[in-house]
KEKE-3310 file (N, C-alpha, C; in steps of 0.2 Angstrom, whole numbers, plus 5000, padded with zeros to 4 digits):
npx = (4712:4725:4723:4721:4735:4745:4739:4741:4757:4761:4755:4760:4773:4776:4773:4782:4795:4793:4798:4808:4816:4818:4823:4835:4838:4842:4830:4828:4828:4815:4808:4808:4809:4794:4791:4791:4786:4770:4769:4766:4773:4773:4762:4751:4745:4744:4746:4749:4764:4769:4762:4765:4781:4779:4774:4785:4798:4796:4802:4815:4816:4816:4825:4837:4835:4835:4847:4855:4852:4860:4873:4884:4889:4901:4908:4904:4909:4923:4924:4919:4928:4938:4933:4932:4942:4943:4928:4930:4939:4935:4921:4923:4933:4922:4913:4920:4921:4910:4905:4913:4910:4897:4899:4905:4897:4888:4879:4873:4884:4877:4871:4879:4886:4877:4874:4886:4886:4877:4884:4893:4887:4884:4873:4862:4851:4855:4867:4867:4856:4860:4871:4878:4869:4881:4891:4890:4889:4901:4912:4926:4924:4911:4908:4915:4908:4896:4900:4905:4894:4886:4894:4892:4878:4878:4885:4877:4865:4871:4874:4862:4855:4860:4855:4843:4845:4847:4835:4835:4846:4856:4866:4858:4866:4862:4852:4862:4870:4863:4859:4871:4874:4864:4866:4874:4868:4857:4856:4862:4851:4844:4851:4847:4834:4830:4839:4834:4820:4815:4819:4819:4803:4802:4807:4802:4789:4792:4786:4777:4774:4770:4767:4781:4785:4777:4782:4795:4792:4786:4797:4806:4800:4795:4808:4814:4805:4807:4821:4819:4812:4822:4830:4838:4839:4826:4832:4845:4838:4832:4843:4850:4840:4842:4852:4853:4846:4856:4864:4854:4847:4837:4838:4839:4829:4818:4825:4823:4808:4806:4810:4804:4793:4802:4805:4794:4789:4802:4799:4791:4798:4810:4800:4794:4806:4807:4794:4793:4801:4804:4799:4799:4806:4819:4826:4832:4842:4849:4862:4872:4868:4871:4886:4890:4885:4893:4905:4903:4903:4913:4922:4920:4921:4934:4942:4935:4939:4954:4956:4952:4959:4970:4963:4953:4949:4956:4964:4955:4942:4943:4939:4927:4920:4920:4914:4900:4899:4899:4888:4876:4866:4849:4848:4855:4846:4835:4840:4844:4828:4824:4832:4828:4815:4816:4819:4833:4839:4838:4824:4831:4844:4839:4833:4845:4852:4844:4842:4854:4855:4848:4850:4865:4860:4854:4864:4875:4868:4868:4880:4884:4876:4880:4892:4897:4897:4878:4860:4851:4856:4857:4865:4867:4879:4884:4873:4869:4862)
npy = (5404:5406:5412:5425:5425:5426:5439:5449:5447:5450:5463:5470:5469:5475:5488:5491:5490:5500:5509:5506:5506:5519:5524:5516:5503:5485:5474:5460:5465:5471:5460:5453:5458:5461:5451:5449:5458:5458:5446:5431:5432:5447:5459:5449:5446:5436:5420:5406:5402:5389:5385:5396:5393:5379:5382:5390:5383:5378:5390:5389:5376:5380:5387:5378:5372:5381:5385:5372:5372:5382:5376:5366:5350:5343:5357:5356:5344:5348:5358:5353:5346:5354:5362:5352:5351:5366:5367:5355:5360:5375:5370:5363:5371:5384:5376:5372:5384:5390:5379:5382:5396:5392:5383:5395:5402:5394:5382:5364:5351:5342:5352:5364:5355:5354:5371:5373:5364:5371:5382:5377:5380:5389:5403:5396:5402:5418:5418:5414:5421:5433:5433:5439:5433:5433:5432:5419:5410:5413:5414:5409:5410:5410:5399:5391:5395:5391:5376:5375:5378:5368:5355:5360:5358:5344:5339:5344:5336:5324:5329:5331:5318:5314:5320:5317:5303:5305:5303:5289:5287:5281:5279:5279:5269:5263:5272:5281:5277:5276:5286:5291:5286:5285:5296:5298:5287:5292:5304:5298:5290:5302:5305:5298:5296:5311:5311:5300:5300:5312:5326:5322:5321:5336:5342:5339:5346:5358:5370:5375:5383:5381:5369:5364:5372:5368:5354:5357:5361:5348:5340:5346:5346:5333:5325:5332:5327:5313:5313:5316:5305:5295:5301:5310:5328:5340:5348:5343:5336:5343:5351:5341:5338:5350:5351:5341:5345:5356:5353:5357:5363:5372:5377:5389:5395:5387:5394:5407:5408:5403:5410:5422:5416:5408:5418:5425:5411:5415:5428:5424:5417:5421:5429:5421:5419:5429:5429:5420:5419:5423:5436:5438:5432:5438:5447:5437:5432:5440:5448:5436:5434:5443:5444:5432:5431:5443:5439:5429:5436:5442:5431:5421:5428:5432:5416:5411:5417:5417:5402:5400:5409:5405:5398:5404:5417:5430:5441:5448:5444:5432:5440:5442:5431:5427:5436:5436:5422:5425:5423:5414:5398:5393:5381:5380:5384:5373:5363:5369:5370:5354:5349:5356:5351:5336:5337:5338:5349:5366:5378:5392:5391:5385:5399:5406:5404:5404:5417:5422:5419:5428:5441:5438:5437:5449:5457:5454:5455:5469:5473:5464:5469:5484:5485:5476:5468:5463:5455:5465:5478:5494:5505:5507:5507:5495:5487:5472:5459)
npz = (4909:4903:4895:4898:4907:4898:4891:4903:4904:4892:4886:4898:4897:4886:4888:4898:4891:4882:4889:4895:4883:4881:4893:4888:4892:4895:4889:4892:4906:4910:4908:4917:4927:4928:4930:4944:4949:4948:4948:4959:4972:4971:4966:4966:4954:4943:4947:4948:4943:4938:4928:4918:4917:4911:4898:4895:4893:4881:4873:4876:4868:4856:4855:4856:4846:4834:4836:4833:4819:4812:4814:4807:4806:4804:4810:4822:4831:4828:4836:4850:4852:4857:4867:4878:4887:4892:4899:4908:4917:4920:4926:4936:4943:4947:4955:4967:4971:4974:4983:4993:4995:5001:5012:5020:5023:5033:5027:5026:5022:5010:5007:5002:4993:4982:4980:4974:4964:4955:4953:4941:4928:4913:4907:4893:4887:4889:4885:4869:4866:4866:4857:4841:4825:4816:4822:4826:4815:4808:4814:4823:4838:4843:4839:4847:4859:4861:4859:4871:4879:4876:4881:4895:4895:4896:4907:4916:4915:4921:4934:4935:4936:4947:4958:4957:4962:4974:4981:4985:4989:4982:4968:4950:4943:4931:4921:4923:4914:4901:4898:4894:4883:4876:4868:4856:4849:4847:4838:4829:4825:4821:4811:4800:4798:4794:4782:4774:4775:4780:4774:4760:4759:4764:4752:4742:4745:4746:4743:4748:4759:4772:4776:4778:4788:4798:4798:4801:4814:4820:4820:4828:4841:4841:4843:4855:4863:4862:4866:4881:4885:4884:4897:4893:4891:4885:4879:4871:4862:4854:4850:4842:4833:4825:4820:4811:4803:4797:4785:4775:4761:4766:4778:4782:4780:4787:4803:4800:4800:4812:4823:4827:4836:4845:4853:4857:4867:4875:4881:4890:4898:4904:4911:4922:4929:4937:4943:4951:4960:4980:4987:5000:5007:5004:5013:5022:5013:5005:5008:5007:4993:4987:4987:4982:4970:4962:4965:4956:4944:4943:4943:4933:4922:4919:4922:4911:4901:4902:4900:4887:4879:4870:4861:4855:4841:4845:4857:4864:4858:4868:4878:4876:4875:4887:4895:4889:4895:4910:4919:4930:4926:4918:4922:4935:4941:4938:4945:4958:4961:4959:4969:4981:4980:4983:4995:4999:5000:5009:5011:5011:5004:4992:4988:4990:4977:4967:4969:4968:4952:4946:4948:4942:4931:4927:4927:4920:4909:4908:4906:4893:4884:4885:4881:4871:4855:4849:4848:4854:4857:4865:4859:4841:4837:4841:4839:4833:4821)
capx = (4718:4731:4723:4723:4742:4747:4738:4746:4761:4765:4753:4766:4781:4777:4773:4791:4799:4793:4801:4818:4819:4818:4829:4841:4839:4841:4823:4828:4827:4810:4804:4812:4805:4788:4789:4792:4780:4763:4768:4762:4775:4772:4754:4748:4740:4746:4747:4751:4769:4770:4760:4770:4786:4780:4777:4793:4800:4795:4806:4821:4818:4815:4831:4843:4833:4838:4855:4857:4850:4866:4880:4887:4890:4908:4912:4902:4913:4928:4922:4918:4936:4944:4931:4930:4947:4940:4921:4929:4942:4930:4917:4927:4934:4918:4908:4923:4920:4902:4903:4918:4905:4891:4902:4907:4890:4885:4876:4875:4887:4873:4870:4887:4887:4873:4876:4894:4886:4874:4889:4897:4883:4882:4865:4865:4848:4857:4873:4863:4853:4864:4877:4874:4869:4886:4896:4889:4889:4906:4918:4928:4926:4905:4907:4918:4905:4891:4902:4905:4886:4883:4896:4890:4873:4877:4887:4870:4860:4876:4870:4853:4853:4862:4852:4837:4846:4847:4831:4834:4853:4860:4866:4856:4870:4857:4849:4866:4874:4856:4858:4877:4874:4858:4865:4877:4863:4849:4860:4863:4846:4841:4854:4845:4828:4834:4840:4830:4815:4814:4822:4813:4798:4800:4810:4794:4782:4795:4784:4771:4778:4766:4770:4788:4785:4773:4786:4800:4791:4786:4802:4811:4798:4799:4814:4814:4802:4811:4828:4818:4811:4825:4834:4840:4835:4823:4836:4849:4835:4829:4845:4852:4834:4842:4859:4852:4844:4859:4866:4848:4847:4831:4837:4840:4822:4815:4827:4820:4803:4804:4812:4798:4791:4807:4804:4788:4792:4808:4798:4788:4803:4811:4795:4793:4809:4807:4788:4794:4806:4801:4800:4796:4812:4825:4830:4838:4847:4852:4870:4877:4868:4876:4893:4891:4883:4897:4911:4904:4901:4921:4929:4918:4923:4943:4943:4935:4946:4962:4956:4950:4963:4973:4959:4949:4954:4961:4962:4948:4936:4943:4937:4921:4916:4922:4908:4894:4895:4899:4881:4874:4859:4844:4851:4856:4836:4835:4846:4840:4821:4823:4835:4822:4807:4817:4822:4841:4842:4832:4822:4837:4848:4834:4833:4851:4854:4839:4845:4861:4854:4842:4857:4869:4857:4853:4872:4877:4864:4868:4888:4883:4870:4881:4900:4897:4888:4872:4855:4844:4859:4852:4868:4868:4885:4884:4866:4871:4857)
capy = (5407:5406:5419:5430:5427:5431:5446:5452:5447:5454:5469:5474:5470:5480:5495:5493:5491:5506:5514:5501:5508:5529:5524:5514:5498:5481:5473:5455:5465:5473:5454:5449:5465:5465:5446:5451:5466:5456:5439:5428:5439:5453:5460:5443:5447:5427:5415:5399:5403:5382:5385:5399:5388:5373:5387:5395:5375:5378:5394:5385:5371:5381:5391:5375:5369:5386:5383:5367:5372:5386:5372:5361:5343:5344:5360:5354:5336:5351:5361:5349:5341:5362:5364:5348:5353:5372:5363:5352:5363:5379:5370:5360:5377:5385:5372:5374:5390:5390:5376:5386:5400:5391:5380:5399:5406:5388:5379:5357:5347:5341:5360:5366:5350:5357:5376:5372:5362:5376:5388:5376:5384:5398:5401:5395:5407:5424:5419:5412:5425:5441:5433:5438:5426:5435:5429:5412:5408:5414:5416:5404:5409:5409:5391:5387:5396:5386:5368:5374:5377:5361:5351:5360:5354:5337:5340:5347:5331:5320:5332:5331:5311:5312:5324:5311:5295:5305:5299:5285:5286:5278:5283:5276:5268:5261:5278:5286:5273:5273:5292:5292:5279:5286:5305:5294:5282:5296:5308:5292:5290:5307:5308:5292:5299:5317:5310:5295:5300:5321:5329:5321:5324:5344:5344:5337:5351:5363:5376:5376:5384:5382:5361:5364:5376:5361:5347:5357:5359:5344:5335:5348:5345:5324:5324:5335:5323:5305:5314:5314:5299:5292:5302:5316:5333:5341:5354:5341:5332:5350:5352:5335:5340:5358:5350:5336:5348:5362:5354:5355:5372:5378:5377:5396:5398:5386:5398:5415:5408:5399:5415:5424:5412:5407:5426:5426:5410:5418:5432:5420:5412:5428:5434:5416:5419:5436:5429:5414:5423:5423:5442:5439:5428:5440:5449:5432:5430:5449:5447:5431:5434:5448:5443:5425:5434:5447:5433:5423:5439:5442:5425:5419:5429:5429:5410:5407:5421:5414:5396:5399:5414:5402:5395:5411:5423:5436:5443:5455:5439:5429:5443:5442:5425:5428:5440:5432:5417:5428:5421:5406:5397:5393:5374:5380:5385:5365:5361:5370:5367:5349:5347:5356:5346:5331:5337:5339:5358:5370:5385:5397:5386:5388:5407:5410:5403:5409:5426:5425:5417:5433:5446:5437:5438:5455:5463:5451:5458:5473:5470:5462:5474:5488:5484:5470:5467:5460:5459:5470:5484:5500:5508:5508:5505:5489:5481:5468:5455)
capz = (4912:4901:4891:4904:4909:4892:4892:4908:4904:4884:4890:4905:4895:4881:4892:4901:4886:4879:4896:4894:4877:4883:4897:4888:4897:4890:4888:4896:4913:4911:4908:4924:4935:4927:4935:4952:4951:4948:4950:4966:4977:4970:4967:4964:4948:4943:4956:4944:4940:4936:4921:4913:4917:4907:4892:4892:4892:4874:4869:4875:4865:4849:4854:4853:4836:4832:4836:4828:4813:4812:4816:4803:4809:4806:4814:4831:4832:4830:4842:4855:4855:4858:4873:4884:4894:4895:4901:4913:4920:4922:4930:4941:4949:4950:4957:4972:4974:4976:4988:4997:4998:5005:5019:5024:5026:5036:5024:5028:5016:5005:5001:4999:4987:4977:4979:4971:4959:4952:4949:4936:4921:4913:4904:4886:4883:4887:4878:4861:4863:4866:4853:4834:4820:4810:4826:4827:4808:4803:4820:4826:4844:4843:4839:4853:4865:4856:4862:4878:4882:4875:4886:4902:4896:4896:4912:4919:4915:4924:4940:4937:4939:4954:4963:4955:4966:4981:4985:4987:4993:4978:4960:4948:4936:4924:4919:4920:4909:4896:4895:4890:4876:4871:4864:4848:4844:4845:4836:4821:4819:4818:4805:4796:4796:4791:4777:4770:4775:4782:4768:4752:4758:4761:4746:4738:4744:4748:4739:4751:4764:4778:4777:4778:4795:4802:4799:4806:4823:4824:4821:4835:4846:4842:4847:4861:4868:4861:4870:4886:4886:4885:4899:4891:4892:4878:4874:4869:4858:4851:4845:4839:4826:4822:4817:4807:4796:4795:4779:4771:4760:4768:4785:4784:4780:4794:4806:4801:4802:4820:4826:4832:4840:4851:4855:4859:4874:4879:4885:4896:4903:4911:4916:4926:4932:4942:4946:4953:4966:4985:4990:5007:5011:5003:5021:5024:5009:5001:5007:5003:4986:4983:4987:4978:4962:4964:4963:4950:4938:4942:4941:4928:4912:4920:4921:4902:4896:4903:4896:4879:4875:4864:4857:4851:4839:4848:4866:4865:4856:4872:4885:4873:4876:4896:4898:4887:4900:4915:4924:4930:4920:4921:4924:4940:4944:4939:4950:4965:4962:4960:4977:4986:4979:4987:5002:5000:5003:5012:5005:5008:4998:4985:4986:4988:4970:4964:4969:4965:4947:4946:4951:4937:4923:4925:4928:4914:4902:4905:4903:4887:4878:4884:4878:4865:4850:4852:4842:4856:4860:4862:4855:4834:4836:4845:4838:4827:4822)
cpx = (4723:4732:4725:4730:4744:4749:4741:4754:4765:4762:4758:4771:4781:4774:4781:4794:4798:4799:4808:4820:4823:4825:4835:4844:4840:4833:4825:4825:4821:4806:4802:4808:4798:4787:4788:4787:4772:4763:4766:4765:4776:4766:4749:4743:4740:4750:4750:4758:4771:4768:4765:4778:4786:4779:4782:4798:4800:4801:4812:4822:4818:4822:4838:4839:4838:4845:4858:4857:4856:4873:4881:4890:4899:4910:4910:4908:4922:4928:4922:4923:4939:4940:4930:4936:4943:4933:4925:4933:4936:4926:4919:4928:4928:4911:4914:4923:4914:4903:4908:4915:4900:4893:4902:4900:4885:4879:4879:4880:4885:4872:4875:4889:4883:4875:4882:4891:4882:4879:4892:4893:4884:4876:4866:4858:4851:4862:4873:4859:4855:4870:4873:4876:4878:4891:4895:4891:4898:4913:4920:4925:4915:4902:4908:4914:4900:4894:4904:4898:4885:4886:4892:4881:4873:4879:4879:4865:4863:4872:4862:4851:4855:4859:4845:4838:4846:4843:4830:4841:4859:4859:4864:4860:4867:4855:4855:4871:4870:4858:4866:4877:4867:4860:4869:4871:4856:4852:4862:4855:4842:4844:4851:4837:4825:4833:4838:4823:4811:4813:4818:4808:4795:4804:4804:4788:4785:4792:4779:4774:4776:4765:4777:4787:4781:4779:4793:4799:4789:4792:4804:4806:4796:4802:4817:4812:4803:4816:4825:4817:4818:4833:4839:4837:4832:4828:4842:4844:4832:4835:4850:4846:4836:4847:4858:4849:4850:4863:4861:4848:4841:4831:4836:4831:4818:4816:4824:4812:4799:4805:4807:4793:4793:4807:4799:4789:4797:4805:4795:4795:4808:4806:4793:4798:4808:4798:4788:4800:4802:4803:4802:4800:4818:4828:4836:4843:4852:4859:4874:4875:4873:4883:4895:4888:4890:4905:4910:4904:4911:4926:4928:4922:4931:4944:4941:4940:4952:4962:4954:4954:4967:4969:4954:4954:4959:4961:4954:4941:4936:4939:4928:4917:4917:4916:4902:4894:4895:4892:4881:4869:4855:4843:4852:4850:4835:4835:4843:4833:4821:4827:4828:4816:4809:4821:4827:4843:4837:4831:4826:4841:4847:4837:4840:4854:4849:4840:4850:4862:4852:4849:4862:4867:4857:4860:4875:4875:4866:4876:4888:4883:4874:4888:4902:4894:4884:4867:4852:4849:4857:4856:4868:4874:4885:4879:4870:4866:4862)
cpy = (5410:5413:5426:5432:5429:5437:5451:5452:5450:5461:5473:5474:5473:5486:5495:5493:5495:5511:5513:5506:5515:5529:5519:5507:5490:5476:5465:5458:5467:5466:5451:5452:5463:5456:5445:5457:5461:5447:5438:5432:5443:5456:5456:5443:5441:5425:5408:5398:5395:5382:5387:5394:5383:5376:5390:5392:5376:5384:5392:5380:5376:5385:5386:5372:5376:5385:5377:5368:5380:5382:5368:5355:5344:5351:5358:5350:5342:5352:5359:5348:5349:5363:5360:5351:5360:5371:5362:5357:5368:5377:5367:5366:5381:5382:5374:5380:5391:5386:5378:5389:5396:5388:5388:5399:5398:5382:5371:5357:5346:5350:5364:5363:5355:5364:5375:5370:5367:5380:5385:5378:5389:5398:5403:5400:5413:5424:5420:5418:5432:5438:5433:5434:5427:5430:5423:5407:5408:5417:5409:5404:5410:5403:5389:5389:5392:5378:5370:5376:5370:5356:5352:5357:5346:5334:5340:5340:5327:5322:5330:5323:5310:5314:5319:5305:5299:5304:5294:5281:5283:5278:5277:5274:5267:5268:5282:5285:5272:5282:5294:5290:5281:5293:5302:5291:5287:5301:5304:5292:5293:5309:5304:5297:5303:5314:5307:5298:5310:5326:5327:5323:5331:5344:5344:5344:5358:5370:5378:5377:5382:5375:5362:5368:5371:5357:5350:5358:5354:5339:5339:5345:5337:5322:5326:5329:5316:5308:5312:5308:5293:5295:5308:5325:5335:5344:5351:5335:5334:5350:5348:5336:5345:5354:5345:5339:5353:5359:5355:5364:5376:5377:5383:5397:5396:5390:5403:5413:5407:5404:5420:5421:5408:5414:5425:5419:5413:5425:5428:5419:5416:5430:5428:5416:5424:5432:5425:5414:5425:5429:5443:5435:5434:5444:5442:5431:5435:5448:5442:5431:5437:5447:5436:5429:5442:5442:5431:5429:5441:5438:5421:5422:5428:5423:5410:5413:5419:5406:5396:5403:5413:5397:5399:5415:5428:5437:5446:5449:5433:5433:5442:5437:5425:5430:5439:5426:5418:5427:5414:5405:5396:5386:5374:5381:5378:5363:5359:5367:5360:5346:5349:5354:5339:5331:5340:5346:5360:5375:5391:5394:5390:5394:5409:5411:5407:5417:5428:5425:5425:5439:5445:5438:5447:5460:5461:5453:5463:5476:5470:5468:5481:5491:5480:5470:5463:5462:5464:5476:5491:5506:5505:5504:5497:5483:5478:5461:5447)
cpz = (4909:4898:4892:4906:4903:4891:4896:4906:4897:4885:4893:4901:4890:4882:4895:4897:4883:4885:4895:4888:4878:4887:4895:4891:4892:4894:4892:4904:4913:4912:4915:4928:4934:4930:4942:4953:4953:4947:4957:4973:4977:4973:4968:4959:4944:4948:4952:4939:4935:4928:4917:4912:4910:4900:4890:4891:4882:4870:4871:4871:4858:4849:4853:4846:4834:4831:4832:4822:4809:4812:4808:4809:4811:4810:4820:4833:4832:4836:4850:4858:4858:4866:4879:4889:4896:4902:4908:4919:4926:4928:4936:4948:4951:4953:4965:4973:4977:4984:4994:5001:5003:5011:5023:5027:5029:5034:5026:5021:5010:5000:5000:4992:4980:4974:4974:4965:4954:4950:4945:4928:4921:4908:4898:4882:4884:4882:4872:4862:4861:4860:4847:4830:4817:4814:4823:4819:4807:4808:4822:4835:4844:4842:4845:4860:4865:4861:4868:4884:4882:4881:4891:4902:4896:4903:4917:4920:4920:4934:4940:4938:4944:4958:4963:4962:4971:4987:4988:4990:4990:4972:4956:4941:4930:4921:4919:4913:4902:4894:4891:4883:4873:4866:4857:4845:4845:4839:4827:4818:4816:4810:4798:4794:4795:4783:4772:4772:4776:4777:4759:4754:4759:4756:4741:4737:4748:4746:4741:4758:4773:4781:4780:4787:4801:4802:4803:4813:4825:4824:4827:4841:4848:4845:4852:4864:4868:4866:4876:4889:4886:4893:4898:4891:4885:4875:4867:4862:4852:4844:4840:4832:4823:4817:4813:4802:4792:4788:4773:4768:4763:4777:4787:4784:4786:4800:4807:4801:4811:4825:4830:4839:4847:4853:4862:4868:4877:4884:4893:4901:4907:4914:4923:4929:4938:4945:4953:4960:4972:4989:4999:5011:5008:5007:5023:5018:5005:5003:5003:4996:4982:4982:4982:4971:4960:4962:4958:4943:4939:4942:4936:4922:4914:4918:4913:4898:4896:4899:4889:4874:4869:4861:4852:4847:4841:4855:4867:4864:4864:4877:4883:4876:4885:4899:4896:4892:4909:4921:4925:4926:4922:4922:4930:4944:4945:4943:4957:4967:4963:4966:4981:4986:4982:4994:5004:5003:5005:5008:5006:5004:4991:4984:4985:4980:4966:4963:4966:4956:4941:4942:4943:4931:4922:4923:4921:4908:4901:4903:4893:4878:4877:4882:4872:4861:4851:4848:4847:4858:4857:4858:4847:4834:4835:4841:4832:4827:4820)
residu = (MET:LEU:THR:GLU:TYR:PHE:PHE:LEU:VAL:PHE:THR:GLY:ALA:ALA:VAL:LEU:ALA:CYS:LEU:ALA:MET:TYR:SER:ARG:GLN:PRO:LEU:ILE:ILE:THR:TYR:ILE:ALA:LEU:GLY:ALA:LEU:ILE:GLY:PRO:TYR:GLY:LEU:GLY:TYR:ILE:GLN:ASN:VAL:GLU:LEU:LEU:LYS:GLU:ALA:ALA:GLU:VAL:GLY:ILE:ILE:PHE:LEU:LEU:PHE:LEU:LEU:GLY:LEU:ASP:MET:GLN:PRO:SER:ALA:LEU:VAL:SER:VAL:LEU:LYS:LYS:ALA:THR:ASN:VAL:THR:LEU:ILE:SER:SER:ALA:LEU:PHE:ALA:LEU:ILE:GLY:GLY:THR:PHE:ALA:TRP:PHE:TRP:GLY:PHE:SER:PRO:THR:GLU:CYS:LEU:VAL:ILE:GLY:ALA:ALA:MET:MET:PHE:SER:SER:THR:ILE:ILE:GLY:ILE:LYS:LEU:LEU:PRO:THR:THR:VAL:LEU:HIS:HIS:ARG:HIS:SER:GLY:GLU:LEU:MET:VAL:GLY:LEU:LEU:LEU:LEU:GLN:ASP:PHE:LEU:ALA:ILE:PHE:VAL:LEU:ILE:LEU:LEU:LEU:SER:GLY:GLN:THR:GLY:GLN:ILE:ASP:TYR:MET:THR:LEU:GLY:LYS:ALA:VAL:ILE:ALA:VAL:PRO:LEU:LEU:ALA:LEU:ALA:ALA:TRP:GLN:VAL:THR:GLN:ARG:LEU:LEU:LEU:PRO:ILE:MET:ALA:LYS:PHE:ASP:ARG:ILE:GLN:GLU:PHE:THR:PHE:LEU:VAL:ALA:ILE:GLY:TRP:CYS:MET:GLY:MET:ALA:GLU:LEU:ALA:HIS:SER:LEU:GLY:LEU:SER:LEU:GLU:ILE:GLY:ALA:PHE:ILE:ALA:GLY:ILE:THR:LEU:ALA:THR:SER:PRO:ILE:SER:GLN:TYR:ILE:ALA:LEU:SER:LEU:LYS:PRO:LEU:ARG:ASP:PHE:PHE:LEU:VAL:VAL:PHE:PHE:PHE:ALA:ILE:GLY:ALA:GLY:PHE:ASN:LEU:GLY:MET:ILE:SER:ASP:ILE:TRP:LEU:PRO:ALA:LEU:ILE:LEU:ALA:ALA:LEU:ILE:LEU:ALA:ILE:LYS:PRO:THR:VAL:PHE:THR:PHE:LEU:VAL:ARG:ASN:LYS:SER:ASP:SER:GLU:GLY:LEU:ALA:TRP:ASP:ILE:GLY:PHE:ARG:LEU:GLY:GLN:ILE:SER:GLU:PHE:SER:LEU:LEU:ILE:VAL:PHE:LEU:ALA:PHE:ASP:THR:ALA:LEU:ILE:SER:GLU:LYS:ALA:SER:LEU:LEU:VAL:GLN:ALA:THR:ALA:ILE:ILE:THR:PHE:LEU:VAL:SER:SER:TYR:ILE:VAL:VAL:PHE:ASN:PHE:PRO:ASN:PRO:ILE:ALA:VAL:SER:GLU:LYS:LEU:ARG:ARG:ASP)
# end
């Protein structure tokens, strides 16, 4: 079954990608459109979307691992300090906007809280996927954007723990406390293992590229699973795995080796987003979804630009960061999926957030691809690897 699904996903994506290139459209759009077309709510060629979602998670893990490989630990500590206020202020404002909007459209108080929480986050995948490596490595604005996304990741874990507590009606302070304590302990343990064991072994056999490749993947996936077992996200574990290797001379070789594998699974991720959307209920939520998406697309870039303009290299780069973060997140989808599974929100509320996510993903990608430097720009002038 998985082989057939991959055939449909990648053959279909290749065909639509050719059309997208000739019509000068971002490739991300084609993956989402293909999912909607041949998924269970479209032509129905693919029914088991959950299987693809599990595979797509690997792409997100590799994305955060590569992100860690590209950032020095000292730079990360510095940028997290600068990004904390921006993250807290912006998240509170976006939650208020989302919750107020949901209340205006007649959703229940609990649904308003969940929808508001879903609006707080920006997409790590779109933000990093469309960020040129040169900006990530050599500009303070790139590091600031990464810091914002990482802090949002921590905040998302807090929201998910609260949602899981909703099943019993009481906040699980033990789980929450364990997650807070686990981050520094996991980072310290990973650093010690890397310095005392991993790097000496890799240095001894660095001429065998296949060995280095396998050890890097094993370290990434092992740390991701360990973080998950401690109540953190898989992505945080992968990022910690990457940043502990960032000071090594072989970090860039590992990064180059894993990029094709990352892109393979990210195609599946965006396909799964399109395939998982229930087109049959679009008539119930299309108007509020369009309005909410328009609000997010207008307000998020403005708010982020205002908050980071004194921290970025220039006013223009502040707007660059703002537009790159001007959508909601894959974490937003995870939040509403979990809330729906635990009967905290209705399907209509879940679909509202899903539709808003897809619209903001699409429009935000268009804005960045056609106006800012990025690796998949259709214009040679803007294309930066």
